[in-house]
N, C-alpha and C positions, 0 to 999 in steps of 0.2 A: 795726457800724454800715455798715463798705462792703460787706463780703459782703451784706448787705440790702439796698444799693442797687445792687447788681450783679444780684444778683436781679431787684429789678420793672426794672432797665433789659433784661433777658433776656426776663423776662416781657411787656415791651412790645415786643420785637421778636416774639417767638412770637406775640403778639396783633394785631400789623400785618399778618404773613404770615397771620393765619387769617381775618384780616377782607377782607383785600385781596388776596392771593394774589401773584401775581408783580406786580402792579400795586405793590404796598406794598414791593418789594425794595429799592428806590433809599432808602426812608425808613428800611425794616431796617437797612442797611448803613452808612448816614449814623448813625444810634443807635450803633451798635457800633464805629466808628472814633472817634466823639467817648468815647464810653466808655474806650476804649485809650487816645486820648491822657489823659484826665484822669488813667488810673491812670500813666502814664509820667512823668506831671507832678508828679505826686505822691510818685512815687519819684525822681525827680531832685532835688528840693526836701527830702524827706528825708535824702537824701546827704550834697547840700549843706550843710543845717543841722547835721548831723551833723560833716563834716569841719571845719566853722567853730568847733563847740564845744568838738570835741577839740584844734583848734589853738591855743585860749586858754591 
């Protein structure tokens, strides 16, 4: 599911750049940054959850 969501995000970025050219660059970078932050947060939460489970 994560891979599909990432693929949709990348497709969206490509579509923005295709439709708007350099004018879509800000929105494209914003989308990529948001997706990167979501991935980092998910990784941090999974790590923290694992730490809590193993400490019990």
